[in-house]
Structure formats: C-alpha cells, structure tokens
N, C-alpha and C positions, 0 to 999 in steps of 0.2 A: 042236644038235651045236659043241664048243669050237671056237674058231681057230685052226689051225693049218694045217701043207701038206696034211693028209691030205685035206682036202676039194676040192684040185684034182681038176677032172675031174669032178665033182658038177652033175648034171644038177639046174635048177632049174624049180619046178612049172610048168607051162606055163596062160597065163593065157588064156581067151578076153576079147575085149573088142570094141568100137564107139565111136567119135564121130560127130557129128551137126555140120552148118554152124554149129550158135550153139556147140558146144563150141569148134571151130576158128576164130571169132571172139572168143570170149572170150578165149581165150589171145594171139592178135592183141594187143588192147588188154592182156591183164598184162605183155607185155614192150612197151607203147607205142605202139604203132603207132595212127599215127593224134593223138598227144599231142601232137605239135609245131603240127600243122594239121590239123583232120580232113577235109580235104578231099584229103589224100592219105591213100595206100595201103588206098583204097576196097574196093581189093580181098582185100583182108584182113580188114577188117572190117564189111562190109557183105552183103546176098544177093542186094538189089534195086534197085542201083544202073545207072540207063540208060546200055546200051553196056559194062557191066562185069561180068566172070563171076566166080566168088568163088572165090577160089584158096587157100591155105595153108601158112604159113611153113613152111619146111623143116624147124625146130629143134622143132616140134612133136611128130615124131617119138620125142623122149626122154620124153614123157608115157606111152607106153605101155611101151616100152625100156625104162625107170626101174621101172615097175610088178614088172618081174621081175628086171633086172637090180640094182637097189639093193633091192625091197620083197623080192623071193625070199630073199638071205642074213639080211635081216633077221629073218623068220619064222621061220628055221629054225636061226638061232645060241643058244645057251643061255647065259643069264643074263647079257647084254651087255648093260650099261646106254649106252642109243640117248642121251642127250646127250653122250656120248664120243665119237660119229662125227659125221665129218666127209665133205663129198665130194672126193674129190682131183683126179679130174681126169673127162672127158666126152669122147666124142666122136660123132657121127651122123655116120653114110656114106647117102648116097640111093641107089635101085635104081631106084627111080620117081619119077615125083612123088605126094605126096598128093594122096587125093582129099577133097573138105570133108566128104563124109561115104562111114564103111565099115564094115565086119565082120572084125574082124582076131582070130588066132590070135599069138603071142609066147611064144616061149620062150627058153630062155638055160642056160650052163652058169658055174660058177666057173673061170676059165682060168686063175690065178695066185692063189697067197697067200704075201706074202713077212714076215719078221720082222725090224723095224725097233729090234727093241731096248727102247724106251720104248711103241712103236705096232706093227701089225699092219695091213698091207693087202691087204684084198680085191681081185682084179680079175674080172669078172665080162664075160660077150658076153651079146647078147639080140636073137633076130630077131624082127621083126611082119612080118607076111606076110598077103597075102589070104586072112580064111576059106574062102573058096570054092575060088581059082584056087590058091590057095599060094603066089603069086605073091611074093616079099620086096620090102616096102615100105623097112625102114632096115633098119640092122644100129646098134646101140647099145654100146658098152665104153665103162665106167665104173670107176674104182677107190677104194675105201672105205678111211677112213682113220679106225681105233678108237685111242685115245689108250689108254695103258695096258694093253694086249692082245699086247704082242710078249713077247719074251723065254724063247720056247720051245727057242729053238735054232733055225733055222731058216736057211734064203737069207737076205740082207739084200736082194738081189733089185737093180735096177737105182738110180739114184741124181740124181733134178733133171731135168733136162727141156733143150734147146739153149738156148746163147743165143742173144737176138735180134740180128740186124743190127750190126754197127758203125755203118753208113751213119744217116744223119740220114733219119727217115722218108720215103716219098714221097706218105703223105697223113695228115692226124689227122682223124676223125671223132669227136666229144661227143656226149653224152648226161647230159641230168639226170633222176637216178627223181623220182619221186615218194613224200612222206611215205606215202602207206599203199600204197605199192608192193607190201611184201609182202601185206597183207590181201588186195590185187585178188589176187593170184597165188596164194595157198592154194585161193579158188576153181576154183583148173584141179586141185585133185584133194592136193597133197601140204599137208597140215593139221599137219605135225611143230611142236607148240609153241616149240620154238624161232626161228620166226620170226613169232611175235603175243604169246607170254606174257611179260613181264617179271621174271617171278619164275623161270620155268624157263630163259630166257638168261641170268640171273644164275648159277643152280647149274650152269650150264655155263661159267661165265669172261668173259660178255660185258657188256658195260653195258648192253644194250640188247637187242631181239630184231635178228638181222640178219635183210640180204635173204636170200632160196632162192639159192644157187647158179645153180640151172638158169634162175631169172629171168633174172640178170643175164646168163648166156650165151647167152640167147633174144635179149636186147637188142643183145647186139653181134653177134649173127648176122643181126636183124632188119639195122643198120645196114651191115655189110658185103655183106648180099646188095643193099640198095638201089643202094650204091657201086659192088660193083661187079661185079654182072649184074642191072644195071636192073631190079634188084627183080623179075626172075623167077625161079618156084622152081623150074622145069626143068633150070637154068642149075647147081644148085648140086650138088655131087657128096659134100662132108663138109668139118664144121670140128668140129675140137680144140681145149681148152686145158685148162689145168692151174692149180684153183684156189690162186693163192698167199697169201688173205689174204680176211680177212671184208669184206664188202660191207655198209652200213646206207643203210634206206630215206633217201632224201633226198641220197645221195651223186652227186658230180659223176663219169660215166665218161670218160677220154681213151683211145681209141683209137688206137694208133701202128702203123700198117700200114705193110709193106714188099713189094716185087716190082710184074713186071708180068707178063703172060701168064696163068695158070691158078693159080698156086701163091702164097698170099700168107702171109709170116711176120706175125703180130700179140701186141701185147700192149697191156693196160688198166691201168692206174692211175688213182685218185683222186686228190681235191683237194687229198688232204694228202701226197702224192706216195708213195703205198702202192702195190706194183704187184701187185693184184686178181686178173692173171688172166695168164700166162703161160706160154711154149711154146706158143702158141696159131698154127692154120695153116688159112685160107680155102681151099677147092680146089674150082675151078668146070668146069667144060669139057660 
C-alpha cells in the first residue's frame, strides 16, 4: 500500500512472540547495564546472583512493540526505500512489570498519517499482552518519518513537541556509548544495515553507521530508572521521546532532567551540543 492518510485505522498483522531470561539480559547489556561497574545492575544482567532476582528493564517492551508498530507498516508499504525511513518518536507505557520470560501476542494499528510536504509521518500503536491470560504488559506508540514520500495533499498534522523548561535542570546524567554499541544492540533483533554497513549508511546520507534510536532510548530509560525510581521496574509507568538528530557509536549522552514527584521532562544532548532526544517525559508512580 502507498503512504497516504487512507491507511489510518488499518489493523497491522498480529504477531506471536516470546522472550527468555537470556533475551532480557542481552537487552540490558545492549543498553549499557553494568558497563560502568559490572557489580551494579545485576538484577538486569544476571540470573544466578545470590540474593538477587532477575528483573527486566521496562524499555525492553519496545522490542515486541516495534516488531508490529514499526515492522508492520514496513512490510505492507509499497515500493518504499527503507534507507529513507527514520524513527521519529517513541513511547512505551507499562501496564504491569515485564517478567523475565514470557509468551506474548502483539497487535497494532495505524493511528495517523501526516503529509509534511517533503516527507510522510506514519504513527502506530501496538499492544503486547500475555498470550495465555490476555493481560497487557505494554503499549508502544511510535512515529516513522519517511523522507521524500509526502506531497499528496494530506493534513500536515502537529509540528514539533513541547519545549523543555527554561529553568536550570534539577539533575544531569551522563553516559558514554561504546564504539561497538550498535553491533551489540543489533543482537536484540534490529539488523537494519543502517547501523552496521558503512556503504548502506553512506547511501542514506550518513558519514558512518548510526546508533539505533531505540538503543539510545534504552540507555536513557535505564539511567532515568536508576536515578528516579531506584532501579525498580515496578515503579515505571512510561517513557517518551522525539529523536531529533542521529547518534553515533562512541557518543557521550548528557541527559538534562527537570521535575520532582512522578513526572520528569528531559532532553538529551551529545558532546557536540546536538539535541538528539527532545520532548522527553519519564513517568513513575
């Protein structure tokens, strides 16, 4: 199907999925858990540490959610050059804490399509639920930005996101990504060559392979969980953000956070002063 607003409301193919404790531990490592100190975050990186029960980083929920919410449109759009697609925004809302292993079903739909003139934006929603009980674990909402596929005369839709507070951040968190971070993260299932193949990345207009947006998203979510919820996944409610600029493996991430209580706006910059994640909101409670 072509990209236009006639696909709004279209149901995406439901997917049966599963994960194991090994999958969730690999994800934790792929978003930097234990990178600064292997003795920390053992509840996410190990399954046999004395006195520690394995738990799951809440942003792991995007793995199944994006199989449908991102993979669904990709497999049904006609003649679309995937090198022109960028992940625009991502939100994960947790309904119940993710178990270390599970059998799940993920279903989704196209919720909006916007004509930005030189690009099209496709918004989707996907719900991942327990395959036996039907209870929802997470809802993922994402937008996909397709360069060069606008101009059919549709509604332009909302523009941009909310500006960060003008006040000085209440706290600043930092993390440095690994040079091989994208190669590690692709083991979680996203093998798009944009993140590993220099030739493919060059054809897409980048100087070298870029880091998965969902990898930087997971790194930031882990930092915020540890800082604002004492590393407790049960306290997590949601995380949203808008990908503003590409991130490269080896980049330093600086997370500026505002707010007390349960809602925390944030933005993320790199060491070059580029805003790579904007319109961020981390919610606990």
